[in-house]
C-alpha positions as CSV (number, residue, x, y, z in Angstrom):
1,M,-40.7,65.2,55.9
2,K,-39.7,61.6,55.6
3,P,-41.9,58.9,57.2
4,E,-40.5,56.2,59.4
5,A,-39.9,52.6,58.1
6,P,-42.7,50.1,57.8
7,Q,-43.0,47.2,60.1
8,L,-42.9,43.6,58.6
9,D,-44.9,40.8,60.3
10,P,-42.5,37.8,60.9
11,D,-45.2,35.3,60.3
12,V,-44.8,34.6,56.5
13,D,-47.4,32.6,54.6
14,F,-46.6,30.5,51.6
15,S,-48.7,29.3,48.7
16,E,-48.5,25.7,47.6
17,D,-48.8,26.3,43.9
18,D,-46.2,25.2,41.5
19,S,-44.7,28.7,41.7
20,L,-43.8,29.3,45.3
21,E,-45.0,32.6,46.6
22,A,-44.5,34.3,50.0
23,T,-47.1,36.6,51.5
24,I,-46.0,39.1,54.2
25,Q,-48.3,41.3,56.2
26,W,-47.0,44.8,57.1
27,S,-47.9,47.9,59.0
28,P,-47.2,51.5,57.7
29,P,-45.4,53.9,60.0
30,A,-47.4,56.3,62.2
31,W,-48.8,59.0,59.9
32,P,-51.8,61.2,59.8
33,P,-54.6,58.9,58.6
34,H,-55.9,61.2,55.9
35,K,-52.5,61.2,54.2
36,V,-51.5,58.2,52.0
37,L,-48.1,56.7,52.1
38,V,-46.5,54.8,49.2
39,C,-44.1,52.0,50.2
40,Q,-41.8,49.8,48.2
41,F,-40.1,46.6,49.1
42,H,-37.1,44.6,48.0
43,Y,-35.8,41.2,48.7
44,R,-32.7,39.0,48.2
45,R,-31.6,35.4,48.7
46,C,-29.6,35.0,51.9
47,Q,-25.8,35.7,51.5
48,Q,-26.4,37.6,48.3
49,M,-25.4,41.2,48.0
50,A,-27.8,42.5,45.3
51,W,-31.4,43.3,46.1
52,T,-34.4,42.7,43.8
53,L,-36.9,45.5,43.9
54,L,-40.6,44.5,43.7
55,E,-42.2,46.4,40.8
56,R,-45.5,46.9,42.6
57,E,-45.5,49.7,45.1
58,L,-48.0,49.4,47.9
59,K,-50.1,52.2,49.5
60,S,-51.1,52.5,53.2
61,I,-54.7,53.0,52.1
62,P,-56.0,50.4,51.2
63,L,-53.4,48.1,52.8
64,A,-52.3,45.1,50.7
65,P,-49.7,42.5,51.7
66,V,-46.3,42.1,50.2
67,E,-46.2,39.3,47.7
68,I,-42.9,37.7,46.5
69,Q,-43.2,35.2,43.7
70,D,-41.1,32.5,42.0
71,L,-39.1,31.7,45.2
72,E,-37.1,28.5,45.7
73,L,-37.9,25.8,48.2
74,A,-35.6,25.3,51.2
75,T,-34.0,28.7,50.8
76,G,-33.5,31.6,53.1
77,Y,-34.5,35.1,52.0
78,E,-34.4,38.7,53.4
79,V,-36.9,41.4,52.8
80,S,-37.0,45.1,53.7
81,G,-39.2,48.1,52.9
82,R,-39.4,51.9,53.0
83,C,-42.1,54.6,52.5
84,R,-42.7,58.1,51.2
85,M,-45.6,60.5,51.0
86,E,-47.7,59.9,48.0
87,K,-46.9,63.3,46.5
88,E,-43.2,63.3,47.3
89,E,-41.8,60.9,44.8
90,N,-38.1,61.2,45.8
91,L,-38.4,61.8,49.5
92,W,-38.0,58.2,50.7
93,G,-37.6,57.2,54.3
94,E,-35.1,54.8,55.7
95,W,-35.2,51.1,54.9
96,S,-36.8,49.0,57.6
97,P,-34.8,46.4,59.6
98,I,-34.4,43.2,57.5
99,L,-36.9,40.4,58.0
100,S,-35.4,37.0,57.3
101,F,-37.5,34.0,56.5
102,Q,-37.1,30.5,55.2
103,T,-39.2,28.9,52.5
104,L,-40.8,25.6,52.9
105,P,-38.5,22.5,53.2
106,S,-38.1,20.2,50.3
107,A,-36.9,16.6,49.8
108,P,-33.3,16.4,48.6
109,K,-33.0,16.0,44.8
110,D,-29.6,14.4,44.9
111,V,-29.2,11.3,47.0
112,W,-26.3,8.8,46.8
113,I,-24.4,6.1,48.7
114,S,-21.0,6.2,50.3
115,G,-19.3,2.9,51.2
116,N,-18.9,-0.4,49.5
117,L,-22.6,-1.3,49.4
118,C,-22.3,-3.8,46.6
119,G,-19.0,-5.3,47.6
120,T,-17.3,-6.9,50.6
121,Q,-18.0,-4.4,53.4
122,N,-15.8,-6.1,56.1
123,G,-18.0,-4.8,58.8
124,Q,-17.9,-1.2,57.5
125,K,-21.1,0.7,57.3
126,S,-22.5,2.4,54.2
127,L,-24.0,5.9,54.3
128,L,-26.9,7.5,52.5
129,L,-25.8,11.0,51.5
130,W,-27.6,13.9,50.2
131,K,-26.6,17.5,49.3
132,A,-27.4,20.3,51.6
133,P,-30.5,22.5,50.9
134,G,-30.3,26.2,49.8
135,H,-28.7,29.1,51.6
136,C,-29.1,29.7,55.3
137,V,-31.7,27.0,56.0
138,Q,-31.9,24.1,58.5
139,V,-34.0,21.1,57.4
140,S,-34.7,17.8,59.1
141,Y,-35.5,14.8,57.1
142,R,-37.7,11.6,57.2
143,L,-36.3,8.4,55.7
144,W,-38.1,5.2,54.8
145,F,-36.0,2.0,54.4
146,Q,-37.4,-1.2,53.0
147,V,-35.3,-4.0,54.5
148,K,-35.4,-7.5,53.1
149,G,-38.0,-9.6,55.0
150,Q,-39.1,-6.7,57.3
151,E,-41.7,-4.0,57.4
152,L,-40.9,-0.5,56.3
153,I,-38.4,1.3,58.7
154,L,-39.0,5.0,59.4
155,Q,-36.2,7.2,60.7
156,E,-35.6,10.9,61.2
157,A,-32.3,12.6,60.7
158,P,-30.7,16.0,60.3
159,C,-28.7,17.0,57.2
160,C,-27.1,15.2,55.3
161,S,-26.2,11.6,55.9
162,F,-27.7,8.4,57.5
163,S,-26.3,4.9,58.1
164,I,-28.0,2.4,55.7
165,P,-29.5,-0.6,57.5
166,T,-28.1,-4.0,56.6
167,Q,-30.0,-5.7,53.7
168,A,-31.9,-2.5,52.9
169,E,-33.3,-2.7,49.4
170,W,-34.9,0.7,48.9
171,V,-34.9,4.1,50.5
172,A,-37.1,7.2,50.2
173,V,-36.3,10.6,51.7
174,S,-38.5,13.6,52.4
175,A,-38.2,16.8,54.3
176,I,-40.2,17.2,57.5
177,N,-42.9,19.8,57.0
178,A,-42.5,19.8,53.3
179,T,-45.2,21.0,50.9
180,S,-48.0,18.6,50.2
181,W,-47.1,18.4,46.5
182,E,-43.4,17.8,47.0
183,P,-42.6,14.2,45.9
184,L,-40.3,11.9,47.8
185,T,-36.8,11.2,46.5
186,N,-36.3,7.4,46.3
187,L,-33.4,5.2,45.3
188,S,-33.2,1.4,44.9
189,L,-30.3,-0.1,46.9
190,V,-30.4,-3.5,45.2
191,C,-27.0,-4.5,43.7
192,L,-27.5,-6.1,40.3
193,G,-25.4,-8.2,38.0
194,S,-22.1,-7.0,36.6
195,D,-23.0,-7.6,33.0
196,S,-25.0,-4.3,32.9
197,A,-22.3,-2.4,34.8
198,P,-20.1,0.2,33.0
199,H,-16.7,-1.2,31.9
200,G,-13.5,0.1,30.5
201,V,-13.3,3.0,33.0
202,V,-10.4,5.3,32.2
203,V,-9.3,8.3,34.4
204,S,-7.1,10.9,32.8
205,S,-5.4,14.0,34.0
206,I,-5.7,17.2,31.9
207,A,-2.6,19.3,31.2
208,G,-2.7,22.6,32.9
209,S,-5.8,21.7,35.0
210,T,-6.4,20.2,38.4
211,E,-9.5,18.3,37.2
212,L,-9.8,14.7,36.2
213,L,-11.6,13.3,33.1
214,V,-13.4,10.0,33.5
215,T,-14.6,7.9,30.5
216,W,-16.3,4.5,30.3
217,Q,-18.3,2.2,28.1
218,Q,-21.9,1.4,28.8
219,G,-22.9,-2.1,30.0
220,S,-25.6,-4.2,28.4
221,G,-28.5,-2.6,30.3
222,E,-30.4,0.6,29.7
223,P,-29.8,2.8,32.8
224,Q,-31.7,5.9,33.6
225,E,-28.5,7.6,34.6
226,H,-24.9,7.2,35.5
227,V,-23.3,8.4,38.7
228,V,-19.6,9.0,39.1
229,D,-18.3,9.3,42.7
230,W,-14.9,10.0,44.1
231,A,-13.1,10.3,47.4
232,Q,-9.5,10.9,48.6
233,D,-7.8,7.9,50.1
234,G,-8.6,7.7,53.8
235,A,-11.3,10.3,53.7
236,P,-14.4,9.7,55.9
237,L,-17.5,8.4,54.2
238,E,-19.2,11.8,54.5
239,N,-16.6,13.4,52.3
240,L,-17.6,11.5,49.1
241,K,-18.4,13.7,46.1
242,W,-20.5,12.7,43.1
243,V,-22.0,13.9,39.8
244,R,-25.0,12.5,38.0
245,L,-25.2,12.2,34.2
246,P,-27.9,11.2,31.7
247,P,-27.5,7.7,30.2
248,G,-26.1,8.9,26.9
249,N,-23.2,10.6,28.6
250,L,-20.2,8.3,28.9
251,S,-17.7,10.8,30.3
252,A,-17.5,13.2,33.2
253,L,-15.1,16.0,34.0
254,L,-14.7,15.9,37.8
255,P,-14.6,19.4,39.3
256,G,-12.2,20.2,42.1
257,N,-8.6,20.8,43.0
258,F,-7.2,17.2,42.7
259,E,-3.7,17.3,44.2
260,G,-0.7,15.6,42.7
261,G,0.6,12.5,44.5
262,V,-2.8,12.0,46.3
263,P,-4.7,8.8,45.5
264,Y,-8.4,9.1,44.6
265,R,-10.9,6.2,44.4
266,I,-13.3,6.7,41.5
267,T,-16.4,4.6,40.8
268,V,-18.8,4.7,37.9
269,T,-22.3,3.2,38.6
270,A,-25.2,2.7,36.3
271,V,-28.5,3.4,38.0
272,S,-31.9,2.0,37.1
273,P,-35.3,1.8,38.9
274,E,-34.5,-1.8,39.7
275,G,-31.1,-1.2,41.3
276,L,-27.4,-0.4,40.9
277,Y,-24.7,-1.6,38.5
278,P,-21.4,-0.4,39.9
279,A,-18.1,-0.9,37.9
280,P,-15.1,-1.9,40.0
281,S,-13.5,1.2,41.6
282,V,-10.2,2.5,40.2
283,W,-7.5,4.3,42.0
284,R,-5.9,7.2,40.2
285,F,-3.5,10.1,40.7
286,R,-3.7,13.4,38.9
287,E,0.1,13.4,39.0
288,E,2.4,10.7,40.2
289,L,5.3,11.7,42.4
290,A,8.2,10.0,44.1
291,P,7.3,7.9,47.2
292,L,7.7,9.6,50.5
293,V,9.2,6.5,52.2
294,G,10.5,3.1,51.3
295,P,9.2,-0.2,52.7
296,A,10.0,-1.4,56.1
297,L,12.5,-4.3,56.1
298,W,13.0,-7.2,58.4
299,R,15.1,-10.3,58.4
300,L,13.5,-13.8,58.5
301,Q,15.1,-17.0,59.5
302,D,17.9,-17.9,57.2
303,V,17.0,-20.7,54.7
304,P,19.4,-22.4,54.3
305,P,21.6,-21.3,57.2
306,G,23.9,-18.5,56.3
307,T,21.7,-17.3,53.5
308,P,19.8,-14.2,54.7
309,T,16.1,-13.9,53.8
310,I,14.7,-10.4,53.8
311,A,11.0,-9.4,53.8
312,W,9.4,-6.0,53.6
313,G,6.0,-4.5,54.1
314,E,3.7,-2.6,51.7
315,V,4.0,1.1,51.6
316,P,0.7,2.8,52.4
317,R,-1.0,4.1,49.3
318,H,-1.0,7.7,50.4
319,Q,2.8,7.5,50.9
320,L,3.4,5.8,47.6
321,R,2.1,8.9,45.7
322,G,1.8,6.9,42.5
323,H,1.3,3.4,41.2
324,L,3.7,0.8,42.4
325,T,5.5,-1.0,39.6
326,H,8.3,-2.9,41.4
327,Y,10.6,-2.9,44.4
328,T,14.3,-2.3,44.1
329,L,16.4,-4.1,46.7
330,C,20.1,-3.2,47.2
331,A,22.6,-5.1,49.3
332,Q,26.2,-4.3,50.2
333,S,28.9,-6.3,51.8
334,G,31.8,-4.4,53.4
335,T,33.4,-2.1,50.9
336,R,32.0,-3.8,47.9
337,P,29.7,-1.9,45.5
338,S,26.0,-2.2,46.2
339,V,24.1,-4.8,44.2
340,C,20.6,-3.9,43.3
341,M,17.7,-5.9,41.8
342,N,14.1,-5.4,41.0
343,D,11.4,-7.8,42.3
344,E,7.7,-7.9,43.0
345,P,7.4,-10.5,45.8
346,L,7.5,-9.4,49.4
347,W,10.5,-11.6,50.3
348,F,13.9,-12.2,48.7
349,L,16.8,-14.5,49.2
350,L,20.3,-13.0,49.5
351,S,23.5,-14.9,48.6
352,P,25.9,-15.3,51.5
353,W,28.2,-12.6,50.2
354,E,25.4,-10.1,50.1
355,N,25.1,-9.7,53.9
356,T,24.4,-6.1,54.9
């Protein structure tokens, strides 16, 4: 005879040791009290298929809680159990309904900035970004900003961005209800001199790959790390991606499916406890393609009279699909062959016979 499934208490307790441990109380199924049941439990991270079986099997008498060790902070887990009679080793009952629980929140480990914080912002905001926590969890965050000449500003926010106040010099982030031993994640927002910034930034495409390789030379300072960030032209600030590298690394292979003909803005920044040393951003294409459109043309006042003056506008970067080298202007009069010329300015004088 197979026993019913055990019942798991939804109130999960966590230890605050360095190794995160969950303790789950449970109740054995109804069974004659003089007969002992043996129960086993398994768990898995949310969205994973494979289960991990706990080695220790528990008995209904005496009753001990389920203990799951070496868990990760800010991660969702699932646990389930089943029972058998003590002397029936292979006659297991059905697995219990899954109990889902979330481990304690934690401060984000990877915080960065989107927007031209160290350049001319032209009224545009900059965002503090951080990467989402583990699987199947929702975490709220607490942010402290030190703004020049003001007291510390405390804000609360959901995941995973927040607008940086003007003249903010420092930020720290923690998770609400985080463990007592979980440190804050902090970042200096001070923009430092260009002498210590990386230089010689080169972005290369890789044959047969959709990735991009970024290399640079280190500035005069001694940063604690480098950050390489990138975004597609016109993408919202929240879509910025980035990777962090130790100071000795002067190259980064940017993961992702970089599309041909699409412009990407790439920035390399040296980071120190004192602040940020960003190199000038560069625009690169994995593959350059033909422009989608030509420039819009319009005719200006003839100078001198009878000599047409033509002007044209810039083609938007996303329609250029490559780096602009020059403009080609062609003019035709009647049945005469077209006359073409290359030029860089945004205006051009045409001889009287070149009227279109």
